[in-house]
VEXGUMAR-609442 format. One record per residue (C-alpha): x, y, z; residue in three letters. Coordinates in steps of 0.25 Angstrom, whole numbers, plus 5000, padded with zeros to 4 digits. Layout:
BEGIN
XYZALA
...
END
This chain:
BEGIN
568053885038MET
566853965037LYS
566153865046ARG
567153895057SER
566854045057ILE
565554035066PRO
566353955076TRP
567454055077ILE
566454165078VAL
565754085089ALA
566954065097ALA
567354205096ILE
565954245101ILE
566054145112ALA
567454195117ILE
566954335117GLY
565754305125LEU
566654225135GLY
567554345136ILE
566354435138GLY
565754345149LEU
567054335155GLY
567154485157LEU
565754485163TRP
565854365172LEU
567354405176ASN
567954335188ARG
569054445187SER
568054535194ASP
568254455206GLU
569354535213LEU
569554445226ALA
569054335234THR
569154355249LEU
569254235258MET
569054255272GLY
567754185276HIS
567354035279THR
565854055277GLY
564854125267PRO
565054275266VAL
563754345268ARG
564054485267SER
565154585262VAL
565254735264ALA
566254835260PHE
566654955269SER
566255095265ALA
567655125260ASP
567754995252GLY
569054955259SER
568454835267MET
567554725264LEU
566854645275ALA
566254505273SER
565354425282ALA
565254275283SER
564554155288ASP
565854125295ASP
565554225305THR
566654325301THR
566754455294ILE
567954485286VAL
568554625282LEU
569254635269TRP
570154735264ASP
569654765250VAL
570854825244ALA
571854705248SER
570654605247ARG
571254555260GLN
570554515273ARG
570654615284LYS
570054535296PHE
568854455300ALA
567854485310ILE
567354365318ASP
566454415329GLY
565154355324HIS
564654225328LEU
563754195316GLY
563754215301LYS
563954355298VAL
562854395288ARG
562954545286GLY
563954655286ILE
563954805284ALA
564954915284PHE
564655045291ALA
565855135290GLY
566955075298GLY
565954975305VAL
565554835299LEU
564254785304VAL
563954635304SER
562754545306ALA
562754395309SER
562054265312GLU
562454285326ASP
561354385327ARG
562354505330THR
562654635323VAL
564154675325ARG
564854805321ARG
566354795318TRP
567454895316GLU
567754865301ALA
569254905302ALA
569554815313THR
568454715314GLY
568254755329GLN
566754735334GLU
566154865337LEU
564754815342SER
563854695341SER
562454655345TRP
561454545345ASP
560554595334ALA
559554485331ALA
558954355337LYS
559354275324LYS
560454285314PRO
560754415306LEU
560854415291GLU
561154555287CYS
561554695292VAL
561654835287ALA
562054975292THR
561655115288ASN
562655215282GLY
563255255295ASP
563155125302GLY
562255185313SER
561155085310LEU
561254935308ILE
560154835303VAL
560254685304ALA
559354575300GLY
559254425299GLY
558554295302VAL
557554345313ASP
556954435302LYS
557154565310GLN
557854695306VAL
558754745317TYR
559154895317LEU
560254945325PHE
561055065328ALA
562555035327ALA
562755095341SER
561755005348GLU
561654855351THR
560154845351LYS
559354855338PRO
558554985336LEU
557454895330ALA
557154755326ALA
556254765314LEU
555354655310PRO
554854645295GLY
555554535288HIS
554854395287ALA
556254325286ARG
557754345287HIS
558254485284VAL
559354475274HIS
559754615269ALA
559754755274ILE
560154895268ALA
560055035272PHE
559755145264GLN
560955245261HIS
561055355272ALA
559755305278SER
559255225290ASP
558255155281ARG
558555015277PHE
558054895270ALA
557954745274THR
557754625266GLY
557454475270GLY
557254335266GLU
555754375266ASP
555954445253GLY
555554585259THR
556354715260ILE
555954805272LEU
556354955273ILE
556555015287TRP
556955145293ASN
557755155306ARG
556455185314SER
555655075307SER
554854975315THR
554254925302LYS
554854925288PRO
554455055280VAL
554354975267ALA
554354825263THR
554754775249ILE
554454635244ASN
555754595237ALA
555154455233GLY
555254315238LYS
556754305239HIS
557654345250HIS
558254495250VAL
559754475251HIS
560254615250GLY
559754755250LEU
560354895245ALA
559855035243PHE
560355115232ALA
561255235236PRO
560155335234ASP
559155245242ASN
558155245230ARG
558255095227VAL
558354975236LEU
558954845230TYR
558754705235ALA
559454575232CYS
558254475233THR
558854345229GLY
557954275218GLY
557454415214SER
558754475212GLY
559054625215VAL
557854705216LEU
557654865218ALA
556654955224TRP
556455105223ASP
556555175236VAL
555655225243PRO
554455165236GLY
555155025234PHE
554555005221ALA
555354885214LEU
556254925203ARG
556054855189THR
557654845187ILE
558154705187LYS
559454655190TYR
559454525181GLU
560154405187GLY
560154455201SER
559154345206GLY
559754245216ASN
560654355222ALA
561154325236ARG
561854465238ALA
561754605233PHE
562454735234ALA
562354875228LEU
563454965225SER
563655095233ALA
563355185221ASP
562055095217GLY
562555065203SER
562854915205ARG
562254805212LEU
562854665214ALA
562254525218THR
562854395222ALA
562054285216GLN
561754145219GLU
562454095207ASP
563754145213ARG
563854265204SER
563954415208VAL
563254515199ARG
563354665197LEU
562254745192TYR
562054885187ASP
560954945196VAL
560255045187ALA
560054945175SER
560054815182GLY
561154765172ARG
562054645176LEU
563454705175LEU
564354595179LYS
564254455185GLN
565454405193TYR
565854265195ILE
566754205205GLY
565954175217LEU
566054025220LYS
564754025229SER
563554115231ILE
563854255234GLY
563154305247LEU
563654445248ALA
564054565239VAL
564454705241ALA
565054825233PHE
566254905237SER
565855045240PRO
566555095227ASP
565754985219GLY
567054925213THR
567054795221LEU
566054685225LEU
566254595236ALA
565454465238THR
565354355248GLY
564954215245SER
564554085252SER
565954025250ASP
566454135260GLY
567254215249LEU
567254365247VAL
567554415234LYS
567854555228LEU
567354585214TRP
567654705204ALA
566454795200VAL
566654865187ALA
566055005186LYS
END
């Protein structure tokens, strides 16, 4: 009888560990799976009020979703190539495609407001400043294109990257922006720039995503094999904080209050980190293919992901 006690204790410990792991890797955090695309979803974005979610896909469409009901509102099918980037600016949705065009849409109806041929080769990313008056796009031809939303010709075509441009982020309440690319560099630009005002070496891996902290004092980058890195602004000294396990991330997002960051990993997990400490708070499971896009809702209570199987998912974020 005495010999059986260690086995009973071990079984209790194992059950306890299993329960604990189940709470940490909890599929109940997956709130909804949104099905509306037939190709990989490359970009997701919430509207400023959090009521709508947009998703962009290789199937050439953009789908607008009602967040509260988790139902599809409508699809936009004006692009002729894969849609690689989307961004909200108030009631306007901006998109960039491999058809080389940038387009502006009325988010409430999907009506096209304007469009223009923006580049000589496919575009891969797009961003807007806070009021939507400036648009920046980049892609395969290594150029960074700066537009005024009211114009159809670029204000500037900026050389500087040696390979594809993958990521763009504006500083908050500013016309300064950062671009990142396949060449492992991050370039900092002003609206009036003809050359980058600063260059950051992010390593040998692609820069998949960029974001500035709400106070603009830190720049974060998702750099593939190196994971999430952070630099102080304006000097761009690399911070020593580490986001363990964020290597091989394919997408990245920073919450609006700057307290949390999320990554979509090549191992099909989604990871949530505390920004200040670098601590991994949660690892979500439920993706059946590689996550390619991730975004926080404005209030930080939801995550949206897009993946290579064409699915969009909503996840709960615990405060």
